SEMITOR-152133 format. One record per residue (C-alpha): chain; x, y negated, z negated. Coordinates in pm, whole numbers. Each point is the difference from the previous one (the first is absolute). Example, Ala and Ser with C-alpha at 12.3 -4.5 7.8 and 13.67 -1.06 7.14 Angstrom:
BEGIN
  dodren       u       v       w
       A    1230     450    -780
       A     137    -344      66
//
This chain:
BEGIN
  dodren       u       v       w
       A   23492  -17684    1627
       A    -117    -135    -337
       A    -336     176      42
       A     173     331      72
       A     234     -45    -296
       A    -295     -74    -227
       A    -189     310     113
       A     308     220     -33
       A      52    -129    -354
       A    -361      81     -85
       A      36     354     135
       A     309      51    -216
       A    -178    -136    -307
       A    -290     238      62
       A     241     291      44
       A     164     -55    -339
       A    -333     -30    -182
       A     -35    -377     -39
       A    -346       1     161
       A    -117     258    -255
       A     129    -199    -297
       A    -138    -326     142
       A    -342     163      23
       A      22     109    -364
       A     103    -350    -112
       A    -296    -158     182
       A    -248     278     -76
       A    -245    -229    -177
       A      -5    -281     258
       A    -272     -64     257
       A     107       3     363
       A    -225    -179     251
       A      63      62     371
       A     -98    -258     261
       A     -72      93     362
       A    -141    -215     280
       A     -68     142     346
       A      77     302     214
       A     118      32     355
       A    -267      32     269
       A     225    -144     273
       A     344    -150     -60
       A     -64    -169    -332
       A     280     192    -172
       A     257    -136     243
       A    -156    -346     -11
       A      -6     -35    -380
       A     156     300    -178
       A     -27    -166    -341
       A    -379      -1      20
       A    -106     281     236
       A      95     368      -2
       A     -84     324     181
       A    -266     216    -164
       A     241     294     -31
       A     239    -213    -208
       A    -285     -83    -236
       A     -82     371     -19
       A     360      77     -97
       A     -20    -259    -278
       A    -316     159    -134
       A     160     346      12
       A     283    -131    -219
       A    -259    -119    -251
       A    -176     336       4
       A     310     220     -18
       A     180    -195    -271
       A    -143     -65    -349
       A    -179    -325      89
       A    -363     -46     -96
       A    -208    -213     237
       A    -271    -180    -198
       A    -255    -260     101
       A      51    -369     -67
       A    -274     -35    -260
       A     133     294    -201
       A     348    -152       7
       A    -127    -338    -120
       A    -205     157    -277
       A     306     183    -125
       A     206    -318      -7
       A    -195    -106    -308
       A    -108     318    -174
       A     215     301      90
       A     339      87     144
       A       6      61     373
       A      10     364     106
       A     362      97      68
       A     128    -129     336
       A    -322    -184      84
       A     -43    -137     353
       A    -274    -221     147
       A     -36     -19     380
       A    -112    -333     147
       A     -49    -143     350
       A     -16    -368      92
       A    -219    -179     254
       A    -228     283     109
       A     138      74     345
       A    -205     234     219
       A     309     224      16
       A     -34      69    -375
       A    -350     134      67
       A     115     201     302
       A     338     134    -112
       A      48     -15    -378
       A    -342      57    -153
       A     -61     343     162
       A     324     123    -154
       A     -91    -141    -343
       A    -342     165      12
       A     145     338     101
       A     244      -9    -291
       A    -250    -157    -243
       A     228    -295     -74
       A    -162    -318    -138
       A      88    -336     152
       A     -94    -367      -4
       A     -34    -214     313
       A      11    -378     -45
       A    -204    -140     290
       A      21    -347     151
       A    -336     -67     160
       A      12    -279     263
       A     109     245     270
       A    -229     263    -145
       A    -292    -220     107
       A     174    -127     314
       A     103     322     172
       A     293    -146     192
       A     371      72     -37
       A     166    -218    -265
       A     109    -306     197
       A     345     -57    -143
       A      90     369      21
       A    -111      15     364
       A     211    -304      88
       A     303     137    -184
       A     -41     339     166
       A     -33    -150     348
       A     319    -201     -43
       A     178     311    -126
       A    -134     213     286
       A      46    -234     296
       A     288       7     246
       A     -97    -343     132
       A     278    -255     -49
       A    -190    -322      79
       A    -342    -134     -95
       A    -202    -314      67
       A    -200     -55    -319
       A    -184    -288     168
       A    -212     282     145
       A    -113      57    -361
       A     -75    -368     -57
       A     325     -69    -186
       A     282    -244      74
       A     240     -31     169
       A     -74      62     367
       A     239     213     202
       A     174     332     -42
       A     169      63    -335
       A     283     250     -31
       A     -42     289    -242
       A     340     155      59
       A     128    -153    -322
       A    -153     179    -300
       A     -41    -319    -202
       A    -183    -174     286
       A    -225     300      49
       A     -87       8    -370
       A     -69    -375      -5
       A    -240      30     295
       A    -173     296    -164
       A     -61    -184    -326
       A    -118    -312     182
       A    -271     214     160
       A     -93     174    -328
       A     -19    -323    -200
       A    -205    -176     267
       A    -243     291      33
       A     -50      41    -374
       A     -35    -372     -75
       A    -186    -136     304
       A    -207     278     156
       A    -305     200    -102
       A      -6     379      35
       A    -139      21     359
       A     257    -257     117
       A     282     191    -171
       A    -107     316     182
       A       0    -184     333
       A     345    -139     -78
       A     133     345     -92
       A    -135     147     325
       A     155    -283     203
       A     329      41    -186
       A      -5     368      85
       A     -39     -89     367
       A     296    -240     -22
       A     218     256    -179
       A    -119     302     203
       A    -131     176    -313
       A    -359     125      14
       A    -223    -157    -266
       A    -277     240     101
       A     216     303     -83
       A      72    -145    -345
       A    -368     -72     -54
       A    -110     350     101
       A     267     181    -202
       A     -91    -197    -317
       A     365      16    -101
       A     -18    -347    -161
       A    -366      16    -102
       A    -159      29    -344
       A    -258     268     -77
       A    -360     -95      72
       A    -280       9    -258
       A    -125     347      88
       A     350     146     -27
       A      47    -158    -342
       A    -339     133    -108
       A     102     347     113
       A     319     -17    -209
       A    -194    -114    -306
       A    -235     297      41
       A     305     229       4
       A     143    -141    -322
       A     263    -241     132
       A      34    -304    -227
       A     -54    -330     187
       A     122    -322    -166
       A      65    -370      66
       A     266    -160     222
       A    -158    -343      81
       A    -213     -80     303
       A     252    -187     217
       A     325     152    -135
       A      96    -319    -185
       A      -5     -72    -374
       A     125    -350     -87
       A      41    -132    -353
       A    -284    -244      64
       A    -284     138    -211
       A    -283    -104     232
       A     152     164     308
       A     114     308    -191
       A    -345      51    -149
       A    -158     -35     343
       A     230     274     128
       A    -107     231    -282
       A    -370     -82      44
       A       8      56     375
       A     196     324     -43
       A    -246     130    -259
       A    -300    -105     208
       A     109     240     274
       A     122     292    -210
       A    -224      22    -307
       A    -321      79     195
       A     191     300     138
       A     167     117    -322
       A    -317     -70    -202
       A     209     -98    -300
       A     187    -310    -120
       A     355     -10     137
       A     260     -95    -259
       A     334      96     149
       A     198    -226     232
       A     304      -2     227
       A     191    -324      68
       A      22     -68     378
       A     357      35     125
       A     105      77    -356
       A      15    -374     -74
       A    -104     -73    -356
       A      51    -242    -284
       A     -86      -8    -368
       A    -225    -291      96
       A    -226     259     162
       A     -65     181    -328
       A    -261    -242    -135
       A    -183      -2     335
       A     -12     379       8
       A    -108      33    -363
       A    -281    -252      49
       A    -113     198     305
       A     -20     321    -203
       A     304     165     156
       A     141     275    -221
       A     321      80     190
       A     210    -134     286
       A     283     167     190
       A     307    -168     146
       A     264     121     245
       A     274     -44    -260
       A     193     327     -35
       A       4     179    -333
       A    -184     227    -239
       A    -279     -94    -239
       A     -47      59    -371
       A    -246    -122    -267
       A     193    -328     -24
       A     -35     -78     371
       A    -243    -286      62
       A    -318     143     151
       A     -16    -288     250
       A     358      60     119
       A      25     375      47
       A     307     115     191
       A      -2     227     303
       A     239     172     236
       A     -60    -116     359
       A      46     297     232
       A      58     -24     374
       A     152     219     269
       A     332    -176     -65
       A      22     185    -333
       A     180     334      35
       A    -111     313    -185
       A     294     -19    -241
       A     -74    -368     -74
       A    -364      85     -66
       A     104     276    -240
       A     248    -233    -170
       A    -274    -253     -61
       A    -250     257    -125
       A     240     167    -242
       A      85    -335    -159
       A     363     -25     109
       A     -54    -322     195
       A    -194    -149    -289
       A     287      79    -236
       A     250    -147     248
       A    -206    -319      27
       A      17     -36    -376
       A     375      59       9
       A      44    -254     284
       A     119     232     278
       A    -187    -171     288
       A     188     168     285
       A    -163     333     -84
       A    -350    -141     -38
       A    -267    -122     241
       A    -127    -356      16
       A    -371     -65      11
       A    -134    -122     335
       A    -265    -263      45
       A    -286      77     228
//
């Protein structure tokens, strides 16, 4: 009911011209959009905050093209932060992680419409062409109709059937499997565990593997995008970025070691994994030669915005067309400043 009331309110505000005036008031701000993956199977139903149908993305791009927004590339936007005003209604399009579905569903549309974009690629699963372990486990638990499981079959305690009829119990079992797999197993063992889990939950791991719905682009696909003008940038190697300088620097080095031979240029732009960031990261990033870093914090950017804490609008299939327009025009940004949280959208961690 609250969601419907919010959307109705936004329609009324658009009808009386508030969207138009909001756009004028925020004309000089930089908007950065953040997308993740696209639906090849049931990803939209599984995680609507992160995945979306390709046709929804197309509708978003049509709004950008039909209204007075100017889509510019990331480097141009950053250059203008220091020297020139942004073009009126500037928008930068970004994608996180580098899912295969970006390559398959979103990039062809961008190329047809000549829209620039940046993809921040995490590279462990780029080299290891398997579905992302934790996403596979989460998806299987979402998909299954099985109500009991014996995780001893996976090498985990306790022995005996565990009930998954209670949502909290089911979630606890799921995270026990994820944490064990990520902390204790190597990649081949994680794949074997995921396949066995699929057998226990009656969800085909092979189908997930073949569809590549939770897979990252491979090296040749990234190279193809680079050749077509898509900007590829850094997102760590293992999708973690702690405040410990040694570990953080290793993540950047490993990420660069995979991507820079393909891009044939130094990579200087970064995306915080899961949108988790701290000012303690700034010194690490500066020492590593990083020129900009994007968060998942909602908001617009201006010349006073810290270049290592750029704000973005996280877009998923759970965002309606009117909410997307309200964010683009600046109304939601103005409401955030005026402390009207019920009409705004919270950032989601991924």
